[in-house]
C-alpha positions in Angstrom: -13.8 -7.7 -28.9 -11.7 -7.4 -25.7 -8.3 -9.2 -25.7 -7.8 -11.7 -23.0 -4.0 -11.5 -22.5 -1.9 -8.6 -21.4 1.7 -7.9 -20.8 2.0 -5.2 -18.2 4.7 -3.3 -16.1 3.2 -2.6 -12.7 4.8 0.1 -10.5 4.2 0.9 -6.9 5.8 3.1 -4.2 4.4 2.9 -0.7 4.3 5.1 2.3 7.0 3.0 4.1 9.5 4.4 1.5 11.2 1.1 1.1 11.7 1.7 -2.7 9.9 1.5 -6.0 8.5 -1.9 -6.7 8.5 -3.0 -10.4 7.0 -6.1 -11.9 6.6 -7.4 -15.4 3.4 -9.4 -15.6 1.3 -11.6 -17.8 -2.4 -11.5 -17.2 -4.8 -13.9 -18.8 -8.6 -13.9 -18.6 -10.5 -17.2 -19.0 -13.7 -16.8 -17.0 -11.4 -15.9 -14.1 -8.1 -13.9 -14.0 -4.7 -15.6 -13.9 -1.4 -13.9 -13.4 2.3 -14.6 -13.7 5.1 -12.5 -12.3 7.8 -12.7 -14.9 10.3 -10.2 -13.5 10.4 -8.3 -10.3 12.6 -5.8 -8.6 12.7 -3.1 -5.9 14.8 0.0 -6.6 15.8 1.7 -3.4 15.4 5.5 -3.2 18.5 7.7 -3.2 19.2 9.5 0.0 17.9 12.8 -1.4 14.7 11.3 -2.7 14.1 9.5 0.5 14.3 12.7 2.5 12.2 14.6 0.0 9.4 12.0 0.0 9.5 11.7 3.8 8.5 15.4 4.1 6.0 15.7 1.3 3.1 16.7 3.6 5.0 19.7 4.8 5.6 21.4 1.5 3.5 24.2 0.0 1.5 23.2 -3.1 3.8 25.1 -5.5 6.8 23.1 -4.3 4.9 19.9 -4.5 4.1 20.6 -8.2 7.8 21.0 -8.9 8.6 17.8 -7.0 5.9 16.1 -9.0 7.5 17.0 -12.3 11.0 16.0 -11.0 9.7 12.7 -9.6 7.8 11.8 -12.8 11.1 12.2 -14.7 13.0 10.2 -12.1 10.3 7.5 -12.1 10.5 7.3 -15.9 14.2 6.6 -15.7 13.7 3.9 -13.1 11.1 2.2 -15.2 13.1 2.5 -18.4 16.1 0.9 -16.7 13.9 -2.0 -15.4 12.6 -2.6 -18.9 16.1 -2.5 -20.4 17.7 -4.7 -17.7 15.1 -7.4 -18.2 15.1 -7.1 -22.0 11.4 -6.6 -22.0 10.0 -6.1 -25.5 6.2 -6.7 -25.3 4.3 -4.2 -23.2 0.6 -3.4 -23.4 0.8 -0.7 -20.8 2.8 0.6 -17.8 0.4 0.8 -14.8 1.8 3.0 -12.1 0.4 4.1 -8.7 2.9 7.0 -8.2 3.7 8.1 -4.7 1.2 9.5 -2.3 2.0 13.1 -1.4 -1.3 14.1 0.3 -4.2 12.1 1.3 -7.1 13.9 3.0 -10.3 12.4 1.5 -12.5 14.3 4.0 -11.3 17.5 2.3 -11.8 15.8 -1.2 -8.0 15.8 -1.6 -5.6 13.1 -2.7 -2.5 13.8 -4.6 -0.1 11.1 -6.0 3.1 12.5 -7.6 4.7 10.8 -10.6 1.5 10.6 -12.6 2.2 13.4 -15.1 1.3 12.8 -18.8 5.0 13.2 -19.7 5.6 9.7 -18.2 4.1 8.1 -21.3 6.2 10.2 -23.7 9.4 9.6 -21.7 8.7 5.8 -21.7 7.3 5.7 -25.2 4.6 3.4 -23.8 0.9 3.6 -23.0 0.6 4.5 -19.3 -2.4 4.0 -16.9 -2.0 5.9 -13.6 -3.6 8.3 -11.1 -6.1 5.8 -9.8 -7.2 7.6 -6.6 -8.4 11.0 -7.7 -11.7 10.0 -9.4 -12.8 8.0 -6.4 -12.3 10.9 -4.0 -14.3 13.2 -6.5 -17.1 10.6 -6.2 -17.1 10.9 -2.4 -14.9 7.9 -1.7 -11.8 7.6 0.4 -9.6 6.9 -2.7 -8.2 4.0 -0.7 -7.6 1.2 -0.4 -7.7 0.2 -4.1 -6.1 -3.2 -3.8 -9.2 -5.1 -2.7 -10.6 -5.5 -6.3 -7.4 -7.5 -6.9 -7.9 -9.5 -3.7 -11.4 -10.4 -5.1 -10.2 -11.3 -8.6 -6.8 -12.9 -7.8 -6.9 -14.2 -4.2 -10.5 -15.0 -3.5 -9.6 -18.4 -1.8 -8.5 -16.5 1.4 -11.1 -15.1 3.9 -8.8 -12.1 4.6 -6.1 -10.4 2.7 -3.9 -8.4 5.0 -1.1 -6.1 3.7 1.5 -5.0 6.2 3.1 -2.0 4.6 3.3 1.6 5.8 -0.2 0.8 7.1 -2.1 -2.4 7.7 -4.9 -2.7 5.1 -7.5 -5.5 5.5 -9.7 -6.8 2.7 -12.5 -9.3 3.1 -16.0 -10.2 1.9 -19.0 -9.3 4.2 -22.6 -10.2 3.1 -21.6 -10.5 -0.6 -19.7 -7.2 -0.7 -15.9 -6.7 -0.8 -15.0 -4.5 2.2 -11.6 -3.1 3.0 -10.1 -0.5 5.1 -6.9 0.7 6.9 -6.6 -0.8 10.4 -3.6 1.0 11.8 -0.1 2.3 11.0 2.7 -0.3 10.7 6.1 0.3 9.1 5.6 4.0 8.8 5.9 4.2 12.6 8.3 1.3 13.2 10.8 2.5 10.6 10.5 6.1 11.9 11.8 5.0 15.3 14.4 2.5 14.2 15.8 5.1 11.8 16.9 7.0 15.0 19.2 4.1 15.7 20.7 4.3 12.2 18.8 1.3 10.7 16.4 1.4 7.7 14.1 -1.2 9.4 14.0 -3.5 12.5 15.3 -6.8 10.9 12.8 -9.5 11.9 11.6 -7.3 14.8 14.7 -8.2 16.8 15.1 -4.8 18.5 11.4 -4.7 19.3 11.6 -8.1 20.8 14.1 -6.9 23.5 11.8 -4.1 24.6 9.1 -3.8 27.3 5.5 -2.9 26.6 4.5 0.5 28.2 0.9 -0.3 29.3 -0.1 3.3 29.6 1.1 4.2 26.1 -0.5 1.1 24.7 -3.8 2.0 26.3 -3.7 5.5 24.9 -2.8 4.2 21.4 -5.7 1.7 21.5 -8.2 4.3 22.5 -7.5 6.7 19.6 -10.9 7.7 18.0 -10.0 6.3 14.5 -10.2 2.8 15.8 -13.9 3.2 16.7 -14.8 4.7 13.3 -16.9 2.6 10.9 -15.4 1.7 7.6 -14.8 2.9 4.9 -11.8 4.6 6.4 -8.2 5.2 5.5 -5.0 6.6 7.0 -2.3 8.9 5.8 1.0 10.3 7.0 -0.8 13.4 8.1 -2.8 11.4 10.7 0.4 9.7 12.0 2.1 13.1 12.3 -0.8 14.4 14.3 -1.8 11.4 16.4 0.9 8.9 16.8 4.3 10.6 16.9 3.4 13.3 19.5 1.8 10.6 21.7 4.7 8.1 21.5 7.4 10.9 21.8 5.6 12.3 24.9 6.5 9.1 26.8 10.3 9.6 26.1 10.8 5.8 25.9 13.9 3.9 24.8 13.5 3.1 21.2 13.3 -0.7 21.9 10.4 0.0 24.3 8.6 2.3 21.8 9.0 -0.4 19.1 7.8 -3.2 21.5 4.7 -1.2 22.5 3.8 -0.3 19.0 4.2 -3.9 17.8 1.7 -4.9 20.6 -0.6 -2.1 19.4 -0.5 -3.3 15.8 -1.1 -6.9 16.9 -4.1 -6.0 19.1 -5.7 -3.8 16.4 -5.3 -6.4 13.6 -6.4 -9.4 15.8 -9.6 -7.5 16.8 -10.6 -7.4 13.2 -9.5 -10.9 11.9 -11.0 -12.7 15.0 -14.5 -11.8 13.8 -14.7 -14.9 11.5 -14.4 -18.5 12.7 -12.1 -20.9 10.8 -10.7 -18.1 8.7 -7.5 -17.9 6.6 -5.4 -14.8 6.4 -3.0 -14.1 3.5 -0.3 -11.7 4.7 1.8 -9.7 2.3 4.0 -6.5 2.5 7.3 -5.8 4.2 5.7 -6.5 7.6 5.4 -10.2 6.7 9.2 -10.4 7.3 8.9 -8.9 10.8 9.1 -12.3 12.6 8.3 -10.9 16.0 5.2 -9.0 14.8 3.9 -12.2 13.1 4.6 -14.2 16.3 2.5 -11.7 18.4 -0.2 -11.7 15.8 -0.4 -15.5 15.8 -0.6 -15.5 19.6 -3.5 -13.0 19.6 -5.4 -14.3 16.6 -7.7 -17.3 15.9 -7.4 -17.6 12.0 -4.8 -19.5 10.1 -2.1 -17.1 9.0 -0.5 -17.8 5.6 2.6 -16.1 4.2 2.9 -16.8 0.4 5.9 -16.8 -1.9 8.4 -14.0 -1.7 7.3 -12.6 -5.0 3.7 -12.2 -3.8 4.7 -11.0 -0.3 6.8 -8.2 -1.8 5.1 -7.3 -5.0 1.3 -7.9 -4.5 0.5 -4.2 -4.6 2.5 -3.6 -7.8 0.8 -6.7 -9.2 -2.7 -5.4 -8.4 -2.0 -1.9 -9.7 -1.1 -3.7 -12.9 -4.5 -5.4 -12.8 -6.2 -2.1 -12.1 -4.6 -0.7 -15.2 -5.8 -3.6 -17.3 -9.4 -3.2 -16.0 -9.2 0.5 -16.8 -8.0 -0.4 -20.4 -11.1 -2.7 -20.6 -13.3 0.0 -19.1 -14.3 -2.4 -16.4 -14.9 -1.6 -12.7 -11.6 -1.4 -10.8 -12.9 0.6 -7.8 -15.6 -0.7 -5.5 -18.0 1.7 -3.7 -18.4 -1.0 -0.9 -14.7 -0.5 -0.2 -14.1 3.3 -0.6 -17.6 4.7 0.1 -17.8 6.3 -3.3 -21.3 6.9 -4.8 -20.8 4.2 -7.4 -18.5 1.5 -8.7 -16.3 2.9 -11.4 -13.3 2.4 -13.7 -10.7 4.7 -12.2 -7.4 6.0 -13.5 -6.1 8.1 -16.4 -4.7 6.7 -19.7 -1.8 8.5 -21.3 -0.5 7.8 -24.8 3.1 8.4 -25.9 
């Protein structure tokens, strides 16, 4: 008989490199899933780790493997400290996404570092991790994986939109959960504002002082990816090849590059969420705090935009990877073929014992 209550530590590190998100969760199943976020914290990366992770796609595979081992040990320390700081005693499993190093599903390749079996031994806890690999082996994109959580935990919203390194949209179409990456967000905005010495553009204030470059905006909006049918997903490699060379070619002031890219993001997202009348959109991720981006989105969009509690905004992905781990422990579907394009629904991830 399956148990109906779980205490989980969920761990997530996203492409925007704004730190490691950790949550201590209680899940209860009673016909539907309920959750409580008991403790939550984001641990910022050290300067060295930030620079290492920023350049992962440029390293040869042998160096990546060494970084993977080092990162797994580093991650174990971060998780251990979180457990100790919050005096957490009862843990059914630690469920961790790791950090994406390579994502090229068209080549049957996805690689998340920090998912080594030693993680379970270092923590002395059961670990569920490495959720993407199996899906790619089954012909899927390996991303996005959060939509199963949208379906099980946030079904009252027509759309779930996460504004992290990339904008991911999740919705139901003709009875199937569909999700895909729309466009880059913080992975680009942070890259340019870093040149001014800031980690991020607080509330989009710098972008709001810039001017849209219509020619650049038009070229961004006509990139072939935006015409592709879903399932589709983006990675840093695509941004390095398609976005940075294009933006850099215009030699704009940073404020104008940011302003133009905010407009690009808003147009791409609005074109998707305007497809349903009377819709509601739940917005989470760091981009939810970019006041200027949200303003532009509201102006261009028809649906009602809802920004939830700070905990859900900041920790929804860590929360849902916790749920993915629980579903894996129960050998229930946690990866939907309608989302990723895999050949079948499946229960993805690896379980490691201490």
